[in-house]
MIROMAR-473961 format. One record per residue (C-alpha): residue number from 1; residue in three letters; chain; x, y, z. Coordinates in Angstrom, 1 decimal. Layout:
N
<rec pos="NUM" code="ALA" unit="A" x="X" y="Y" z="Z"/>
...
//
This chain:
142
<rec pos="1" code="UNK" unit="A" x="21.1" y="-8.4" z="113.8"/>
<rec pos="2" code="UNK" unit="A" x="24.0" y="-8.0" z="116.4"/>
<rec pos="3" code="UNK" unit="A" x="27.2" y="-7.2" z="114.5"/>
<rec pos="4" code="UNK" unit="A" x="29.3" y="-8.2" z="117.5"/>
<rec pos="5" code="UNK" unit="A" x="28.4" y="-11.9" z="116.7"/>
<rec pos="6" code="UNK" unit="A" x="30.5" y="-12.1" z="113.5"/>
<rec pos="7" code="UNK" unit="A" x="34.0" y="-10.7" z="113.5"/>
<rec pos="8" code="UNK" unit="A" x="35.3" y="-9.7" z="110.0"/>
<rec pos="9" code="UNK" unit="A" x="39.1" y="-9.7" z="109.1"/>
<rec pos="10" code="UNK" unit="A" x="40.8" y="-8.9" z="105.8"/>
<rec pos="11" code="UNK" unit="A" x="44.1" y="-7.7" z="104.6"/>
<rec pos="12" code="UNK" unit="A" x="44.5" y="-5.7" z="101.4"/>
<rec pos="13" code="UNK" unit="A" x="48.0" y="-4.6" z="101.7"/>
<rec pos="14" code="UNK" unit="A" x="51.2" y="-6.3" z="100.5"/>
<rec pos="15" code="UNK" unit="A" x="52.9" y="-9.1" z="102.4"/>
<rec pos="16" code="UNK" unit="A" x="52.0" y="-11.0" z="105.6"/>
<rec pos="17" code="UNK" unit="A" x="49.6" y="-9.8" z="108.3"/>
<rec pos="18" code="UNK" unit="A" x="48.6" y="-12.0" z="111.2"/>
<rec pos="19" code="UNK" unit="A" x="45.1" y="-10.5" z="111.8"/>
<rec pos="20" code="UNK" unit="A" x="43.5" y="-13.0" z="114.2"/>
<rec pos="21" code="UNK" unit="A" x="45.5" y="-14.4" z="117.1"/>
<rec pos="22" code="UNK" unit="A" x="43.7" y="-16.3" z="119.9"/>
<rec pos="23" code="UNK" unit="A" x="44.2" y="-19.2" z="122.3"/>
<rec pos="24" code="UNK" unit="A" x="47.6" y="-20.4" z="120.9"/>
<rec pos="25" code="UNK" unit="A" x="46.8" y="-20.2" z="117.2"/>
<rec pos="26" code="UNK" unit="A" x="46.6" y="-17.6" z="114.7"/>
<rec pos="27" code="UNK" unit="A" x="45.1" y="-16.9" z="111.2"/>
<rec pos="28" code="UNK" unit="A" x="47.2" y="-14.7" z="108.9"/>
<rec pos="29" code="UNK" unit="A" x="46.7" y="-13.5" z="105.3"/>
<rec pos="30" code="UNK" unit="A" x="49.8" y="-13.5" z="102.9"/>
<rec pos="31" code="UNK" unit="A" x="49.5" y="-11.4" z="99.7"/>
<rec pos="32" code="UNK" unit="A" x="52.1" y="-11.2" z="97.1"/>
<rec pos="33" code="UNK" unit="A" x="55.3" y="-9.4" z="98.0"/>
<rec pos="34" code="UNK" unit="A" x="58.7" y="-9.2" z="96.0"/>
<rec pos="35" code="UNK" unit="A" x="60.3" y="-11.7" z="98.5"/>
<rec pos="36" code="UNK" unit="A" x="57.6" y="-14.3" z="97.4"/>
<rec pos="37" code="UNK" unit="A" x="58.0" y="-13.5" z="93.8"/>
<rec pos="38" code="UNK" unit="A" x="57.3" y="-16.6" z="91.6"/>
<rec pos="39" code="UNK" unit="A" x="60.9" y="-16.9" z="90.4"/>
<rec pos="40" code="UNK" unit="A" x="62.5" y="-14.8" z="93.1"/>
<rec pos="41" code="UNK" unit="A" x="62.7" y="-17.1" z="96.0"/>
<rec pos="42" code="UNK" unit="A" x="66.0" y="-16.6" z="97.9"/>
<rec pos="43" code="UNK" unit="A" x="65.6" y="-18.7" z="101.0"/>
<rec pos="44" code="UNK" unit="A" x="63.8" y="-21.5" z="102.7"/>
<rec pos="45" code="UNK" unit="A" x="62.2" y="-21.5" z="106.2"/>
<rec pos="46" code="UNK" unit="A" x="60.9" y="-23.9" z="108.8"/>
<rec pos="47" code="UNK" unit="A" x="59.0" y="-23.9" z="112.1"/>
<rec pos="48" code="UNK" unit="A" x="60.1" y="-26.0" z="115.0"/>
<rec pos="49" code="UNK" unit="A" x="56.9" y="-25.8" z="116.9"/>
<rec pos="50" code="UNK" unit="A" x="54.0" y="-25.8" z="114.6"/>
<rec pos="51" code="UNK" unit="A" x="52.6" y="-27.3" z="111.4"/>
<rec pos="52" code="UNK" unit="A" x="51.6" y="-24.5" z="108.9"/>
<rec pos="53" code="UNK" unit="A" x="48.4" y="-24.6" z="107.0"/>
<rec pos="54" code="UNK" unit="A" x="47.9" y="-22.8" z="103.6"/>
<rec pos="55" code="UNK" unit="A" x="44.8" y="-22.1" z="101.7"/>
<rec pos="56" code="UNK" unit="A" x="45.0" y="-20.1" z="98.4"/>
<rec pos="57" code="UNK" unit="A" x="42.2" y="-17.6" z="98.1"/>
<rec pos="58" code="UNK" unit="A" x="43.0" y="-16.5" z="94.5"/>
<rec pos="59" code="UNK" unit="A" x="45.8" y="-16.1" z="92.0"/>
<rec pos="60" code="UNK" unit="A" x="48.8" y="-18.3" z="91.2"/>
<rec pos="61" code="UNK" unit="A" x="51.2" y="-19.8" z="93.8"/>
<rec pos="62" code="UNK" unit="A" x="53.5" y="-22.8" z="94.1"/>
<rec pos="63" code="UNK" unit="A" x="53.9" y="-24.3" z="97.5"/>
<rec pos="64" code="UNK" unit="A" x="57.6" y="-25.5" z="98.0"/>
<rec pos="65" code="UNK" unit="A" x="58.7" y="-28.2" z="100.4"/>
<rec pos="66" code="UNK" unit="A" x="62.4" y="-29.4" z="100.6"/>
<rec pos="67" code="UNK" unit="A" x="64.4" y="-31.9" z="102.3"/>
<rec pos="68" code="UNK" unit="A" x="68.1" y="-30.8" z="103.2"/>
<rec pos="69" code="UNK" unit="A" x="70.8" y="-33.1" z="102.2"/>
<rec pos="70" code="UNK" unit="A" x="74.7" y="-32.6" z="102.4"/>
<rec pos="71" code="UNK" unit="A" x="74.6" y="-31.8" z="98.8"/>
<rec pos="72" code="UNK" unit="A" x="71.8" y="-29.1" z="99.3"/>
<rec pos="73" code="UNK" unit="A" x="68.1" y="-28.9" z="99.2"/>
<rec pos="74" code="UNK" unit="A" x="65.8" y="-31.4" z="97.3"/>
<rec pos="75" code="UNK" unit="A" x="62.6" y="-29.6" z="96.3"/>
<rec pos="76" code="UNK" unit="A" x="59.1" y="-30.8" z="95.9"/>
<rec pos="77" code="UNK" unit="A" x="56.7" y="-28.2" z="94.4"/>
<rec pos="78" code="UNK" unit="A" x="52.9" y="-28.1" z="93.9"/>
<rec pos="79" code="UNK" unit="A" x="50.8" y="-25.7" z="92.0"/>
<rec pos="80" code="UNK" unit="A" x="48.2" y="-24.6" z="94.6"/>
<rec pos="81" code="UNK" unit="A" x="44.5" y="-24.7" z="93.7"/>
<rec pos="82" code="UNK" unit="A" x="42.0" y="-22.1" z="95.3"/>
<rec pos="83" code="UNK" unit="A" x="40.1" y="-23.5" z="98.3"/>
<rec pos="84" code="UNK" unit="A" x="42.3" y="-26.6" z="98.8"/>
<rec pos="85" code="UNK" unit="A" x="44.0" y="-26.9" z="102.2"/>
<rec pos="86" code="UNK" unit="A" x="47.7" y="-27.6" z="102.2"/>
<rec pos="87" code="UNK" unit="A" x="49.6" y="-28.4" z="105.4"/>
<rec pos="88" code="UNK" unit="A" x="53.5" y="-28.2" z="106.0"/>
<rec pos="89" code="UNK" unit="A" x="54.4" y="-30.5" z="108.8"/>
<rec pos="90" code="UNK" unit="A" x="56.7" y="-29.1" z="111.8"/>
<rec pos="91" code="UNK" unit="A" x="60.3" y="-29.0" z="110.9"/>
<rec pos="92" code="UNK" unit="A" x="59.8" y="-29.1" z="107.1"/>
<rec pos="93" code="UNK" unit="A" x="61.7" y="-26.5" z="105.0"/>
<rec pos="94" code="UNK" unit="A" x="59.2" y="-24.6" z="102.8"/>
<rec pos="95" code="UNK" unit="A" x="58.4" y="-21.5" z="101.1"/>
<rec pos="96" code="UNK" unit="A" x="55.7" y="-20.0" z="98.7"/>
<rec pos="97" code="UNK" unit="A" x="56.3" y="-18.6" z="95.3"/>
<rec pos="98" code="UNK" unit="A" x="53.6" y="-16.2" z="94.2"/>
<rec pos="99" code="UNK" unit="A" x="52.5" y="-14.2" z="91.2"/>
<rec pos="100" code="UNK" unit="A" x="51.3" y="-10.7" z="91.8"/>
<rec pos="101" code="UNK" unit="A" x="47.6" y="-11.7" z="91.9"/>
<rec pos="102" code="UNK" unit="A" x="48.1" y="-14.2" z="94.7"/>
<rec pos="103" code="UNK" unit="A" x="46.4" y="-14.1" z="98.1"/>
<rec pos="104" code="UNK" unit="A" x="46.3" y="-16.9" z="100.8"/>
<rec pos="105" code="UNK" unit="A" x="45.3" y="-17.7" z="104.2"/>
<rec pos="106" code="UNK" unit="A" x="47.8" y="-19.2" z="106.8"/>
<rec pos="107" code="UNK" unit="A" x="46.8" y="-21.0" z="109.9"/>
<rec pos="108" code="UNK" unit="A" x="49.5" y="-21.7" z="112.6"/>
<rec pos="109" code="UNK" unit="A" x="50.4" y="-21.6" z="116.2"/>
<rec pos="110" code="UNK" unit="A" x="50.2" y="-18.1" z="117.7"/>
<rec pos="111" code="UNK" unit="A" x="53.2" y="-15.8" z="117.4"/>
<rec pos="112" code="UNK" unit="A" x="55.1" y="-18.2" z="115.0"/>
<rec pos="113" code="UNK" unit="A" x="56.0" y="-15.1" z="113.0"/>
<rec pos="114" code="UNK" unit="A" x="57.7" y="-13.6" z="116.1"/>
<rec pos="115" code="UNK" unit="A" x="60.1" y="-16.4" z="116.9"/>
<rec pos="116" code="UNK" unit="A" x="59.5" y="-19.9" z="115.6"/>
<rec pos="117" code="UNK" unit="A" x="61.3" y="-19.3" z="112.0"/>
<rec pos="118" code="UNK" unit="A" x="64.5" y="-20.8" z="111.0"/>
<rec pos="119" code="UNK" unit="A" x="65.9" y="-19.4" z="107.7"/>
<rec pos="120" code="UNK" unit="A" x="68.4" y="-20.9" z="105.2"/>
<rec pos="121" code="UNK" unit="A" x="69.6" y="-19.0" z="102.0"/>
<rec pos="122" code="UNK" unit="A" x="69.6" y="-20.8" z="98.9"/>
<rec pos="123" code="UNK" unit="A" x="72.8" y="-21.1" z="96.8"/>
<rec pos="124" code="UNK" unit="A" x="72.8" y="-20.0" z="93.3"/>
<rec pos="125" code="UNK" unit="A" x="72.5" y="-23.6" z="92.1"/>
<rec pos="126" code="UNK" unit="A" x="69.6" y="-24.2" z="94.4"/>
<rec pos="127" code="UNK" unit="A" x="67.9" y="-21.1" z="93.1"/>
<rec pos="128" code="UNK" unit="A" x="68.3" y="-22.3" z="89.5"/>
<rec pos="129" code="UNK" unit="A" x="67.2" y="-25.8" z="90.3"/>
<rec pos="130" code="UNK" unit="A" x="64.1" y="-24.4" z="92.2"/>
<rec pos="131" code="UNK" unit="A" x="63.1" y="-22.0" z="89.4"/>
<rec pos="132" code="UNK" unit="A" x="63.2" y="-24.9" z="86.9"/>
<rec pos="133" code="UNK" unit="A" x="61.0" y="-26.9" z="89.1"/>
<rec pos="134" code="UNK" unit="A" x="58.5" y="-24.1" z="89.6"/>
<rec pos="135" code="UNK" unit="A" x="58.3" y="-23.6" z="85.8"/>
<rec pos="136" code="UNK" unit="A" x="57.9" y="-27.4" z="85.3"/>
<rec pos="137" code="UNK" unit="A" x="55.2" y="-27.6" z="87.9"/>
<rec pos="138" code="UNK" unit="A" x="53.2" y="-24.6" z="86.3"/>
<rec pos="139" code="UNK" unit="A" x="53.7" y="-26.0" z="82.8"/>
<rec pos="140" code="UNK" unit="A" x="52.4" y="-29.5" z="83.9"/>
<rec pos="141" code="UNK" unit="A" x="49.2" y="-27.8" z="85.4"/>
<rec pos="142" code="UNK" unit="A" x="48.3" y="-26.2" z="82.0"/>
//
C-alpha cells in the first residue's frame, strides 16, 4: 500500500489548530481550552465571509448562536451530539462552550482564523443569561 494516498491529520493539544488548508477551505480541530470553558464564555464572534461547520468528536459541548438587539444578545443554545453536523451561517454571532473532554472538527473558508473574525465582549448580564441557558440546555438533554 502506498501511504501517500491517505493523508492523516490530528491535533492532541489544547485549543484551535487549522491542520488542513487547501483550495479556499480548511479543516481545523478545536479541543477544550479555558476561553471555551462551559461556563466561562466571555465573548461572541462572527465571520463575514463564511459559514462555519462544527462536528463534535467527543465530550460535552454547547453550540451557541445569538441575535444582536439594542438590548443585547438573544442566545440560542444546542447540546451538541457526536457525529452530527452543525452549521452557523455567515454573519451569525456564535461561540462554543466546552467541557474539558470535548474535541471537535471545524470546516470553513481558508484563513478564516487569520482575518475574518469579529468579536464582541459579553456584558455581565449577558454572561449570566448565557450561563443560565447553557445549564438549562444541558439539563434538558438528561
